[in-house]
PAVONU-224161 format. One record per residue (C-alpha): x, y, z; residue number from 1; residue in one letter. Coordinates in nm, 3 decimals. Layout:
N
+---------+---------+---------+-------+------+
:      px :      py :      pz : lumlo : roro :
+---------+---------+---------+-------+------+
:       X :       Y :       Z :   NUM :    a :
...
+---------+---------+---------+-------+------+
END
This chain:
446
+---------+---------+---------+-------+------+
:      px :      py :      pz : lumlo : roro :
+---------+---------+---------+-------+------+
:   7.374 :  -1.389 :   1.308 :     1 :    x :
:   7.023 :  -1.312 :   1.188 :     2 :    x :
:   7.017 :  -0.954 :   1.061 :     3 :    x :
:   6.672 :  -0.915 :   1.218 :     4 :    x :
:   6.831 :  -0.935 :   1.563 :     5 :    x :
:   7.019 :  -0.612 :   1.502 :     6 :    x :
:   6.708 :  -0.398 :   1.536 :     7 :    x :
:   6.466 :  -0.361 :   1.824 :     8 :    x :
:   6.147 :  -0.338 :   1.618 :     9 :    x :
:   6.088 :  -0.487 :   1.278 :    10 :    x :
:   5.942 :  -0.250 :   1.021 :    11 :    x :
:   6.061 :   0.073 :   1.182 :    12 :    x :
:   6.125 :   0.354 :   0.938 :    13 :    x :
:   6.505 :   0.338 :   0.950 :    14 :    x :
:   6.510 :  -0.037 :   0.892 :    15 :    x :
:   6.252 :  -0.011 :   0.613 :    16 :    x :
:   6.446 :   0.261 :   0.430 :    17 :    x :
:   6.779 :   0.080 :   0.477 :    18 :    x :
:   6.640 :  -0.247 :   0.339 :    19 :    x :
:   6.474 :  -0.068 :   0.047 :    20 :    x :
:   6.790 :   0.125 :  -0.041 :    21 :    x :
:   7.001 :  -0.192 :  -0.018 :    22 :    x :
:   6.766 :  -0.388 :  -0.246 :    23 :    x :
:   6.724 :  -0.103 :  -0.492 :    24 :    x :
:   7.097 :  -0.030 :  -0.505 :    25 :    x :
:   7.179 :  -0.388 :  -0.601 :    26 :    x :
:   6.910 :  -0.397 :  -0.869 :    27 :    x :
:   7.000 :  -0.055 :  -1.012 :    28 :    x :
:   7.372 :  -0.135 :  -1.013 :    29 :    x :
:   7.313 :  -0.454 :  -1.211 :    30 :    x :
:   7.072 :  -0.278 :  -1.450 :    31 :    x :
:   7.307 :   0.011 :  -1.520 :    32 :    x :
:   7.609 :  -0.217 :  -1.543 :    33 :    x :
:   7.426 :  -0.402 :  -1.821 :    34 :    x :
:   7.395 :  -0.074 :  -2.013 :    35 :    x :
:   7.756 :   0.017 :  -1.938 :    36 :    x :
:   7.932 :  -0.307 :  -2.025 :    37 :    x :
:   7.738 :  -0.381 :  -2.343 :    38 :    x :
:   7.786 :  -0.020 :  -2.448 :    39 :    x :
:   8.159 :  -0.052 :  -2.393 :    40 :    x :
:   8.169 :  -0.380 :  -2.586 :    41 :    x :
:   7.977 :  -0.204 :  -2.865 :    42 :    x :
:   8.223 :   0.084 :  -2.882 :    43 :    x :
:   8.015 :   0.342 :  -2.693 :    44 :    x :
:   8.199 :   0.545 :  -2.430 :    45 :    x :
:   8.041 :   0.599 :  -2.088 :    46 :    x :
:   8.123 :   0.934 :  -1.926 :    47 :    x :
:   7.952 :   0.866 :  -1.590 :    48 :    x :
:   7.828 :   0.558 :  -1.404 :    49 :    x :
:   7.624 :   0.677 :  -1.106 :    50 :    x :
:   7.450 :   0.501 :  -0.822 :    51 :    x :
:   7.208 :   0.762 :  -0.692 :    52 :    x :
:   7.127 :   1.116 :  -0.798 :    53 :    x :
:   7.214 :   1.462 :  -0.672 :    54 :    x :
:   7.536 :   1.573 :  -0.502 :    55 :    x :
:   7.827 :   1.334 :  -0.551 :    56 :    x :
:   7.957 :   1.175 :  -0.231 :    57 :    x :
:   8.254 :   0.992 :  -0.378 :    58 :    x :
:   8.388 :   0.919 :  -0.725 :    59 :    x :
:   8.683 :   0.794 :  -0.925 :    60 :    x :
:   8.778 :   0.787 :  -1.293 :    61 :    x :
:   8.889 :   0.456 :  -1.443 :    62 :    x :
:   9.135 :   0.393 :  -1.727 :    63 :    x :
:   8.853 :   0.408 :  -1.983 :    64 :    x :
:   8.766 :   0.764 :  -1.879 :    65 :    x :
:   8.443 :   0.671 :  -1.701 :    66 :    x :
:   8.364 :   0.845 :  -1.374 :    67 :    x :
:   8.220 :   0.595 :  -1.122 :    68 :    x :
:   8.030 :   0.777 :  -0.849 :    69 :    x :
:   7.793 :   0.739 :  -0.557 :    70 :    x :
:   7.547 :   1.024 :  -0.514 :    71 :    x :
:   7.348 :   1.145 :  -0.214 :    72 :    x :
:   7.001 :   1.033 :  -0.323 :    73 :    x :
:   7.022 :   0.651 :  -0.343 :    74 :    x :
:   6.690 :   0.593 :  -0.520 :    75 :    x :
:   6.810 :   0.496 :  -0.866 :    76 :    x :
:   7.107 :   0.546 :  -1.090 :    77 :    x :
:   7.215 :   0.605 :  -1.447 :    78 :    x :
:   7.489 :   0.575 :  -1.707 :    79 :    x :
:   7.564 :   0.893 :  -1.900 :    80 :    x :
:   7.717 :   0.809 :  -2.235 :    81 :    x :
:   7.918 :   1.039 :  -2.459 :    82 :    x :
:   7.678 :   1.284 :  -2.623 :    83 :    x :
:   7.405 :   1.250 :  -2.362 :    84 :    x :
:   7.263 :   1.566 :  -2.211 :    85 :    x :
:   7.147 :   1.389 :  -1.895 :    86 :    x :
:   7.045 :   1.067 :  -1.726 :    87 :    x :
:   6.753 :   1.015 :  -1.970 :    88 :    x :
:   6.997 :   0.984 :  -2.265 :    89 :    x :
:   6.857 :   1.287 :  -2.449 :    90 :    x :
:   7.099 :   1.435 :  -2.701 :    91 :    x :
:   7.336 :   1.717 :  -2.610 :    92 :    x :
:   7.337 :   1.909 :  -2.938 :    93 :    x :
:   7.638 :   2.124 :  -2.847 :    94 :    x :
:   7.855 :   1.827 :  -2.754 :    95 :    x :
:   7.753 :   1.627 :  -3.061 :    96 :    x :
:   7.834 :   1.919 :  -3.289 :    97 :    x :
:   8.184 :   1.943 :  -3.143 :    98 :    x :
:   8.270 :   1.575 :  -3.197 :    99 :    x :
:   8.469 :   1.437 :  -3.488 :   100 :    x :
:   8.330 :   1.147 :  -3.692 :   101 :    x :
:   8.536 :   0.894 :  -3.493 :   102 :    x :
:   8.423 :   1.049 :  -3.166 :   103 :    x :
:   8.059 :   1.044 :  -3.279 :   104 :    x :
:   8.091 :   0.669 :  -3.337 :   105 :    x :
:   8.180 :   0.638 :  -2.969 :   106 :    x :
:   7.871 :   0.836 :  -2.864 :   107 :    x :
:   7.526 :   0.700 :  -2.787 :   108 :    x :
:   7.373 :   0.910 :  -3.062 :   109 :    x :
:   7.630 :   0.843 :  -3.334 :   110 :    x :
:   7.680 :   0.469 :  -3.287 :   111 :    x :
:   7.525 :   0.216 :  -3.526 :   112 :    x :
:   7.165 :   0.120 :  -3.461 :   113 :    x :
:   7.255 :  -0.232 :  -3.348 :   114 :    x :
:   7.499 :  -0.097 :  -3.087 :   115 :    x :
:   7.245 :   0.147 :  -2.944 :   116 :    x :
:   6.969 :  -0.114 :  -2.932 :   117 :    x :
:   7.192 :  -0.374 :  -2.768 :   118 :    x :
:   7.313 :  -0.121 :  -2.510 :   119 :    x :
:   6.961 :  -0.013 :  -2.415 :   120 :    x :
:   6.819 :  -0.368 :  -2.404 :   121 :    x :
:   7.108 :  -0.487 :  -2.184 :   122 :    x :
:   6.974 :  -0.314 :  -1.871 :   123 :    x :
:   6.649 :  -0.514 :  -1.845 :   124 :    x :
:   6.825 :  -0.829 :  -1.967 :   125 :    x :
:   7.078 :  -0.803 :  -1.683 :   126 :    x :
:   6.788 :  -0.766 :  -1.437 :   127 :    x :
:   6.639 :  -1.090 :  -1.564 :   128 :    x :
:   6.978 :  -1.261 :  -1.547 :   129 :    x :
:   7.022 :  -1.146 :  -1.186 :   130 :    x :
:   6.678 :  -1.284 :  -1.096 :   131 :    x :
:   6.749 :  -1.611 :  -1.273 :   132 :    x :
:   7.079 :  -1.661 :  -1.090 :   133 :    x :
:   6.928 :  -1.578 :  -0.750 :   134 :    x :
:   6.629 :  -1.810 :  -0.796 :   135 :    x :
:   6.852 :  -2.092 :  -0.920 :   136 :    x :
:   7.107 :  -2.052 :  -0.638 :   137 :    x :
:   6.834 :  -2.031 :  -0.372 :   138 :    x :
:   6.672 :  -2.356 :  -0.484 :   139 :    x :
:   7.017 :  -2.521 :  -0.490 :   140 :    x :
:   7.077 :  -2.396 :  -0.136 :   141 :    x :
:   6.732 :  -2.484 :  -0.001 :   142 :    x :
:   6.693 :  -2.807 :  -0.196 :   143 :    x :
:   6.378 :  -2.990 :  -0.304 :   144 :    x :
:   6.184 :  -3.260 :  -0.122 :   145 :    x :
:   6.347 :  -3.601 :  -0.147 :   146 :    x :
:   6.178 :  -3.887 :  -0.329 :   147 :    x :
:   6.031 :  -4.094 :  -0.169 :   148 :    x :
:   5.886 :  -3.845 :   0.082 :   149 :    x :
:   6.087 :  -3.872 :   0.406 :   150 :    x :
:   6.041 :  -3.710 :   0.746 :   151 :    x :
:   6.328 :  -3.477 :   0.831 :   152 :    x :
:   6.195 :  -3.284 :   1.131 :   153 :    x :
:   5.855 :  -3.298 :   1.304 :   154 :    x :
:   5.672 :  -2.971 :   1.373 :   155 :    x :
:   5.599 :  -2.892 :   1.736 :   156 :    x :
:   5.220 :  -2.922 :   1.760 :   157 :    x :
:   4.977 :  -2.915 :   2.056 :   158 :    x :
:   4.839 :  -3.244 :   2.193 :   159 :    x :
:   5.035 :  -3.451 :   1.944 :   160 :    x :
:   5.382 :  -3.496 :   2.092 :   161 :    x :
:   5.565 :  -3.700 :   1.829 :   162 :    x :
:   5.305 :  -3.979 :   1.827 :   163 :    x :
:   5.483 :  -4.264 :   1.653 :   164 :    x :
:   5.624 :  -4.074 :   1.356 :   165 :    x :
:   5.996 :  -4.011 :   1.377 :   166 :    x :
:   6.266 :  -3.823 :   1.193 :   167 :    x :
:   6.409 :  -4.037 :   0.914 :   168 :    x :
:   6.088 :  -4.231 :   0.848 :   169 :    x :
:   6.024 :  -4.302 :   0.480 :   170 :    x :
:   5.646 :  -4.274 :   0.429 :   171 :    x :
:   5.506 :  -4.561 :   0.223 :   172 :    x :
:   5.132 :  -4.538 :   0.294 :   173 :    x :
:   4.888 :  -4.307 :   0.474 :   174 :    x :
:   4.561 :  -4.455 :   0.602 :   175 :    x :
:   4.616 :  -4.754 :   0.375 :   176 :    x :
:   4.673 :  -4.550 :   0.059 :   177 :    x :
:   5.004 :  -4.584 :  -0.122 :   178 :    x :
:   5.206 :  -4.263 :  -0.128 :   179 :    x :
:   5.288 :  -4.148 :  -0.486 :   180 :    x :
:   5.616 :  -3.989 :  -0.602 :   181 :    x :
:   5.702 :  -3.664 :  -0.424 :   182 :    x :
:   5.597 :  -3.442 :  -0.715 :   183 :    x :
:   5.242 :  -3.581 :  -0.681 :   184 :    x :
:   5.234 :  -3.586 :  -0.301 :   185 :    x :
:   5.054 :  -3.254 :  -0.257 :   186 :    x :
:   4.760 :  -3.360 :  -0.474 :   187 :    x :
:   4.748 :  -3.697 :  -0.299 :   188 :    x :
:   4.744 :  -3.535 :   0.046 :   189 :    x :
:   4.456 :  -3.305 :  -0.045 :   190 :    x :
:   4.239 :  -3.605 :  -0.135 :   191 :    x :
:   4.278 :  -3.771 :   0.206 :   192 :    x :
:   3.988 :  -3.757 :   0.451 :   193 :    x :
:   4.087 :  -3.498 :   0.716 :   194 :    x :
:   4.137 :  -3.645 :   1.064 :   195 :    x :
:   4.338 :  -3.525 :   1.366 :   196 :    x :
:   4.532 :  -3.853 :   1.371 :   197 :    x :
:   4.644 :  -4.059 :   1.069 :   198 :    x :
:   4.799 :  -4.403 :   1.036 :   199 :    x :
:   5.134 :  -4.391 :   0.860 :   200 :    x :
:   5.303 :  -4.695 :   0.713 :   201 :    x :
:   5.674 :  -4.618 :   0.721 :   202 :    x :
:   6.008 :  -4.778 :   0.658 :   203 :    x :
:   6.241 :  -4.726 :   0.953 :   204 :    x :
:   6.588 :  -4.876 :   0.959 :   205 :    x :
:   6.485 :  -5.137 :   0.706 :   206 :    x :
:   6.167 :  -5.233 :   0.895 :   207 :    x :
:   5.813 :  -5.156 :   0.774 :   208 :    x :
:   5.570 :  -5.063 :   1.052 :   209 :    x :
:   5.247 :  -4.872 :   1.117 :   210 :    x :
:   5.257 :  -4.565 :   1.344 :   211 :    x :
:   5.024 :  -4.283 :   1.440 :   212 :    x :
:   5.094 :  -3.931 :   1.325 :   213 :    x :
:   4.922 :  -3.591 :   1.300 :   214 :    x :
:   4.706 :  -3.465 :   1.016 :   215 :    x :
:   4.926 :  -3.367 :   0.722 :   216 :    x :
:   4.817 :  -3.003 :   0.703 :   217 :    x :
:   4.767 :  -2.863 :   1.054 :   218 :    x :
:   4.709 :  -2.491 :   1.088 :   219 :    x :
:   5.077 :  -2.432 :   1.144 :   220 :    x :
:   5.206 :  -2.085 :   1.063 :   221 :    x :
:   5.508 :  -2.117 :   0.835 :   222 :    x :
:   5.524 :  -1.753 :   0.730 :   223 :    x :
:   5.317 :  -1.436 :   0.755 :   224 :    x :
:   5.280 :  -1.195 :   0.464 :   225 :    x :
:   5.430 :  -0.849 :   0.531 :   226 :    x :
:   5.167 :  -0.589 :   0.614 :   227 :    x :
:   4.873 :  -0.830 :   0.617 :   228 :    x :
:   4.630 :  -0.896 :   0.902 :   229 :    x :
:   4.808 :  -1.198 :   1.056 :   230 :    x :
:   5.143 :  -1.020 :   1.071 :   231 :    x :
:   4.990 :  -0.699 :   1.206 :   232 :    x :
:   4.800 :  -0.890 :   1.475 :   233 :    x :
:   5.121 :  -1.052 :   1.599 :   234 :    x :
:   5.114 :  -1.410 :   1.466 :   235 :    x :
:   5.461 :  -1.563 :   1.437 :   236 :    x :
:   5.610 :  -1.855 :   1.245 :   237 :    x :
:   5.565 :  -2.167 :   1.455 :   238 :    x :
:   5.224 :  -2.065 :   1.592 :   239 :    x :
:   4.944 :  -2.320 :   1.564 :   240 :    x :
:   4.583 :  -2.203 :   1.526 :   241 :    x :
:   4.346 :  -2.423 :   1.726 :   242 :    x :
:   4.013 :  -2.239 :   1.704 :   243 :    x :
:   3.840 :  -1.957 :   1.513 :   244 :    x :
:   3.562 :  -1.766 :   1.690 :   245 :    x :
:   3.538 :  -2.051 :   1.938 :   246 :    x :
:   3.509 :  -2.327 :   1.676 :   247 :    x :
:   3.780 :  -2.592 :   1.705 :   248 :    x :
:   3.986 :  -2.642 :   1.386 :   249 :    x :
:   4.278 :  -2.866 :   1.292 :   250 :    x :
:   4.295 :  -2.858 :   0.910 :   251 :    x :
:   4.436 :  -2.563 :   0.715 :   252 :    x :
:   4.148 :  -2.592 :   0.467 :   253 :    x :
:   3.905 :  -2.530 :   0.754 :   254 :    x :
:   4.079 :  -2.201 :   0.827 :   255 :    x :
:   4.081 :  -2.109 :   0.458 :   256 :    x :
:   3.705 :  -2.174 :   0.431 :   257 :    x :
:   3.621 :  -1.975 :   0.744 :   258 :    x :
:   3.833 :  -1.676 :   0.639 :   259 :    x :
:   3.694 :  -1.693 :   0.286 :   260 :    x :
:   3.338 :  -1.681 :   0.415 :   261 :    x :
:   3.407 :  -1.399 :   0.663 :   262 :    x :
:   3.311 :  -1.121 :   0.421 :   263 :    x :
:   3.568 :  -0.903 :   0.593 :   264 :    x :
:   3.431 :  -0.940 :   0.946 :   265 :    x :
:   3.686 :  -0.958 :   1.233 :   266 :    x :
:   3.789 :  -1.307 :   1.343 :   267 :    x :
:   3.925 :  -1.419 :   1.679 :   268 :    x :
:   4.190 :  -1.689 :   1.655 :   269 :    x :
:   4.299 :  -1.907 :   1.944 :   270 :    x :
:   4.669 :  -1.981 :   1.904 :   271 :    x :
:   4.904 :  -2.232 :   2.064 :   272 :    x :
:   5.257 :  -2.094 :   2.094 :   273 :    x :
:   5.519 :  -2.317 :   2.252 :   274 :    x :
:   5.275 :  -2.436 :   2.519 :   275 :    x :
:   5.101 :  -2.102 :   2.577 :   276 :    x :
:   4.739 :  -2.035 :   2.478 :   277 :    x :
:   4.695 :  -1.695 :   2.315 :   278 :    x :
:   4.416 :  -1.510 :   2.136 :   279 :    x :
:   4.437 :  -1.270 :   1.841 :   280 :    x :
:   4.171 :  -1.071 :   1.660 :   281 :    x :
:   4.222 :  -0.972 :   1.298 :   282 :    x :
:   4.018 :  -0.852 :   1.002 :   283 :    x :
:   4.058 :  -1.036 :   0.669 :   284 :    x :
:   4.132 :  -0.822 :   0.364 :   285 :    x :
:   3.996 :  -0.867 :   0.016 :   286 :    x :
:   4.277 :  -0.952 :  -0.224 :   287 :    x :
:   4.311 :  -1.039 :  -0.592 :   288 :    x :
:   4.535 :  -1.342 :  -0.644 :   289 :    x :
:   4.691 :  -1.448 :  -0.978 :   290 :    x :
:   4.596 :  -1.792 :  -1.109 :   291 :    x :
:   4.805 :  -2.031 :  -1.316 :   292 :    x :
:   4.588 :  -1.972 :  -1.624 :   293 :    x :
:   4.656 :  -1.598 :  -1.619 :   294 :    x :
:   4.330 :  -1.497 :  -1.451 :   295 :    x :
:   4.266 :  -1.366 :  -1.103 :   296 :    x :
:   4.071 :  -1.491 :  -0.803 :   297 :    x :
:   3.929 :  -1.252 :  -0.543 :   298 :    x :
:   3.934 :  -1.389 :  -0.187 :   299 :    x :
:   3.931 :  -1.280 :   0.176 :   300 :    x :
:   4.272 :  -1.345 :   0.333 :   301 :    x :
:   4.463 :  -1.284 :   0.656 :   302 :    x :
:   4.806 :  -1.340 :   0.502 :   303 :    x :
:   4.967 :  -1.655 :   0.635 :   304 :    x :
:   5.098 :  -1.975 :   0.481 :   305 :    x :
:   5.098 :  -2.320 :   0.633 :   306 :    x :
:   5.289 :  -2.637 :   0.568 :   307 :    x :
:   5.311 :  -3.007 :   0.635 :   308 :    x :
:   5.310 :  -3.148 :   0.988 :   309 :    x :
:   5.676 :  -3.231 :   0.929 :   310 :    x :
:   5.964 :  -3.082 :   0.736 :   311 :    x :
:   6.038 :  -3.319 :   0.446 :   312 :    x :
:   6.395 :  -3.432 :   0.393 :   313 :    x :
:   6.548 :  -3.246 :   0.101 :   314 :    x :
:   6.796 :  -3.319 :  -0.172 :   315 :    x :
:   6.999 :  -3.088 :  -0.392 :   316 :    x :
:   6.844 :  -3.051 :  -0.738 :   317 :    x :
:   7.053 :  -3.080 :  -1.053 :   318 :    x :
:   7.177 :  -2.767 :  -1.226 :   319 :    x :
:   6.920 :  -2.829 :  -1.498 :   320 :    x :
:   6.636 :  -2.845 :  -1.245 :   321 :    x :
:   6.759 :  -2.527 :  -1.077 :   322 :    x :
:   6.773 :  -2.352 :  -1.415 :   323 :    x :
:   6.418 :  -2.459 :  -1.498 :   324 :    x :
:   6.302 :  -2.332 :  -1.158 :   325 :    x :
:   6.469 :  -1.995 :  -1.219 :   326 :    x :
:   6.306 :  -1.957 :  -1.562 :   327 :    x :
:   5.966 :  -2.065 :  -1.426 :   328 :    x :
:   5.982 :  -1.808 :  -1.146 :   329 :    x :
:   6.063 :  -1.526 :  -1.388 :   330 :    x :
:   5.791 :  -1.637 :  -1.628 :   331 :    x :
:   5.533 :  -1.647 :  -1.349 :   332 :    x :
:   5.624 :  -1.299 :  -1.222 :   333 :    x :
:   5.608 :  -1.151 :  -1.572 :   334 :    x :
:   5.282 :  -1.320 :  -1.675 :   335 :    x :
:   5.105 :  -1.245 :  -1.346 :   336 :    x :
:   5.224 :  -0.881 :  -1.355 :   337 :    x :
:   5.104 :  -0.827 :  -1.711 :   338 :    x :
:   4.778 :  -1.006 :  -1.634 :   339 :    x :
:   4.732 :  -0.790 :  -1.326 :   340 :    x :
:   4.783 :  -0.470 :  -1.525 :   341 :    x :
:   4.534 :  -0.585 :  -1.787 :   342 :    x :
:   4.273 :  -0.677 :  -1.525 :   343 :    x :
:   4.320 :  -0.343 :  -1.347 :   344 :    x :
:   4.282 :  -0.143 :  -1.669 :   345 :    x :
:   3.977 :  -0.352 :  -1.761 :   346 :    x :
:   3.826 :  -0.284 :  -1.419 :   347 :    x :
:   3.815 :  -0.651 :  -1.328 :   348 :    x :
:   4.032 :  -0.617 :  -1.017 :   349 :    x :
:   4.107 :  -0.331 :  -0.779 :   350 :    x :
:   4.373 :  -0.075 :  -0.872 :   351 :    x :
:   4.493 :  -0.112 :  -0.514 :   352 :    x :
:   4.694 :  -0.408 :  -0.643 :   353 :    x :
:   4.942 :  -0.151 :  -0.780 :   354 :    x :
:   5.196 :  -0.072 :  -0.509 :   355 :    x :
:   5.413 :   0.237 :  -0.508 :   356 :    x :
:   5.754 :   0.310 :  -0.354 :   357 :    x :
:   5.615 :   0.325 :   0.000 :   358 :    x :
:   5.453 :  -0.017 :  -0.030 :   359 :    x :
:   5.763 :  -0.165 :  -0.192 :   360 :    x :
:   5.983 :  -0.016 :   0.080 :   361 :    x :
:   5.761 :  -0.163 :   0.352 :   362 :    x :
:   5.773 :  -0.503 :   0.184 :   363 :    x :
:   6.152 :  -0.488 :   0.157 :   364 :    x :
:   6.178 :  -0.408 :   0.529 :   365 :    x :
:   5.950 :  -0.695 :   0.624 :   366 :    x :
:   6.137 :  -0.933 :   0.392 :   367 :    x :
:   6.470 :  -0.836 :   0.546 :   368 :    x :
:   6.334 :  -0.880 :   0.899 :   369 :    x :
:   6.230 :  -1.238 :   0.811 :   370 :    x :
:   6.589 :  -1.334 :   0.729 :   371 :    x :
:   6.842 :  -1.329 :   0.451 :   372 :    x :
:   6.663 :  -1.594 :   0.240 :   373 :    x :
:   6.341 :  -1.390 :   0.221 :   374 :    x :
:   6.531 :  -1.069 :   0.152 :   375 :    x :
:   6.739 :  -1.214 :  -0.132 :   376 :    x :
:   6.427 :  -1.374 :  -0.280 :   377 :    x :
:   6.260 :  -1.033 :  -0.266 :   378 :    x :
:   6.555 :  -0.879 :  -0.453 :   379 :    x :
:   6.512 :  -1.138 :  -0.729 :   380 :    x :
:   6.139 :  -1.069 :  -0.750 :   381 :    x :
:   6.189 :  -0.692 :  -0.759 :   382 :    x :
:   6.468 :  -0.722 :  -1.016 :   383 :    x :
:   6.231 :  -0.905 :  -1.251 :   384 :    x :
:   5.968 :  -0.636 :  -1.198 :   385 :    x :
:   6.221 :  -0.358 :  -1.268 :   386 :    x :
:   6.336 :  -0.532 :  -1.586 :   387 :    x :
:   5.977 :  -0.574 :  -1.703 :   388 :    x :
:   5.875 :  -0.214 :  -1.628 :   389 :    x :
:   6.179 :  -0.081 :  -1.814 :   390 :    x :
:   6.065 :  -0.267 :  -2.126 :   391 :    x :
:   5.731 :  -0.086 :  -2.136 :   392 :    x :
:   5.712 :   0.123 :  -2.456 :   393 :    x :
:   5.707 :   0.456 :  -2.271 :   394 :    x :
:   5.955 :   0.730 :  -2.368 :   395 :    x :
:   6.223 :   0.784 :  -2.098 :   396 :    x :
:   6.216 :   0.408 :  -2.028 :   397 :    x :
:   6.438 :   0.158 :  -2.209 :   398 :    x :
:   6.135 :   0.020 :  -2.390 :   399 :    x :
:   6.057 :   0.365 :  -2.529 :   400 :    x :
:   6.409 :   0.398 :  -2.670 :   401 :    x :
:   6.377 :   0.053 :  -2.828 :   402 :    x :
:   6.055 :   0.168 :  -2.997 :   403 :    x :
:   6.243 :   0.469 :  -3.137 :   404 :    x :
:   6.512 :   0.234 :  -3.270 :   405 :    x :
:   6.249 :   0.008 :  -3.424 :   406 :    x :
:   6.103 :   0.312 :  -3.601 :   407 :    x :
:   6.451 :   0.403 :  -3.725 :   408 :    x :
:   6.509 :   0.050 :  -3.854 :   409 :    x :
:   6.181 :   0.057 :  -4.052 :   410 :    x :
:   6.181 :   0.420 :  -4.168 :   411 :    x :
:   6.554 :   0.441 :  -4.234 :   412 :    x :
:   6.584 :   0.750 :  -4.016 :   413 :    x :
:   6.538 :   0.832 :  -3.646 :   414 :    x :
:   6.246 :   1.042 :  -3.522 :   415 :    x :
:   6.315 :   1.415 :  -3.544 :   416 :    x :
:   6.474 :   1.584 :  -3.246 :   417 :    x :
:   6.160 :   1.791 :  -3.197 :   418 :    x :
:   5.939 :   1.480 :  -3.194 :   419 :    x :
:   6.175 :   1.313 :  -2.950 :   420 :    x :
:   6.157 :   1.609 :  -2.712 :   421 :    x :
:   5.777 :   1.601 :  -2.713 :   422 :    x :
:   5.767 :   1.225 :  -2.674 :   423 :    x :
:   6.018 :   1.230 :  -2.389 :   424 :    x :
:   5.819 :   1.502 :  -2.212 :   425 :    x :
:   5.503 :   1.296 :  -2.258 :   426 :    x :
:   5.672 :   0.985 :  -2.127 :   427 :    x :
:   5.801 :   1.170 :  -1.823 :   428 :    x :
:   5.449 :   1.301 :  -1.756 :   429 :    x :
:   5.308 :   0.948 :  -1.775 :   430 :    x :
:   5.569 :   0.815 :  -1.535 :   431 :    x :
:   5.512 :   1.096 :  -1.286 :   432 :    x :
:   5.136 :   1.040 :  -1.302 :   433 :    x :
:   5.182 :   0.666 :  -1.240 :   434 :    x :
:   5.417 :   0.743 :  -0.952 :   435 :    x :
:   5.165 :   0.977 :  -0.788 :   436 :    x :
:   4.885 :   0.726 :  -0.842 :   437 :    x :
:   5.085 :   0.441 :  -0.687 :   438 :    x :
:   5.188 :   0.658 :  -0.390 :   439 :    x :
:   4.821 :   0.741 :  -0.341 :   440 :    x :
:   4.749 :   0.367 :  -0.335 :   441 :    x :
:   5.015 :   0.320 :  -0.067 :   442 :    x :
:   4.853 :   0.588 :   0.150 :   443 :    x :
:   4.483 :   0.518 :   0.089 :   444 :    x :
:   4.435 :   0.149 :   0.007 :   445 :    x :
:   4.384 :  -0.090 :   0.302 :   446 :    x :
+---------+---------+---------+-------+------+
END
């Protein structure tokens, strides 16, 4: 059963909060478990492992003396190690003074430097591992396009019933041009002269024949981006756009060019939906998109993605290919996030690109309403982001603690307790300011 069918209206507040809490709980649990398990392996005792903050709803104590609990406010979590005064791992002077030398070795503040550093770094590392595993498993489940390119299922398009193209056809040539290996097919397709009808040379049941088929990239709606103009206007996957402001269109690039040249003016789209002719009006939004070279491109967009006129047959990739895909996804998220922060600070792109908890919650709700695949992919994406943010060198974050440990390794002594208190207070102030700024973006930015 599709989880989206369990609710009457996608994006309602209850669904949004539930999806956000579910995604965040998984990510936080993995992050904190990384701290916990590496700490335990390193000889550091955990007093409390908590999912959520505030009043405790349920708890139990395991054989290692760790209290595992679920608290009432499910917007985070923490591991409190022996000697910690709170969730931020600040030192409890009274407790530390009461510990014997052996007990201090089992505390976060008395353990060797390597054990503390490994324990702190484990949280973000476990986030990256979670993302890697999800991305790799998803590509194994979904598969990659078979080589040579083969028709699996034809899209339902207006005025082009199946033509002559059929499921199972192996495409050899298009309009007389030899089809390259699948990995080069996208570039090859973009170089073809757009036409509503193409001639396909295919192999079918051992016979080579020429058949008519639709243009490779019709304006077929594969997905809509949560919260963007197309989704808000009511476009659905499977819709086919046939005209924009009365101008007939058939190629996705035509739509891209028209939207890009709109300068934010409202557009009226004629849409074919399972035989019905509908009309939608929407206003493109200006967005900053990351590029492969690390830069950004500013464009007007309505927030939809297209696809081929047919679903290509797929094959299961090797474990090595899935692993490479997982690493590439994480690398792209990290590089584009860092590039985005740099471009925002430099004033080269809008600060509205920074989403806060409200925006992330809305995205999680939309992702969940689109099905389990989109929701799990979103968890992997958010897990990478959480791991990256926690590595920022800001006191109260894991990255800030690692900076303190680096100082200790170089200077031969940790920062003074007084300096740590000031630095932690400063870090907390920075994080609260960023939180308020991002929430303001969620409320004010279009």
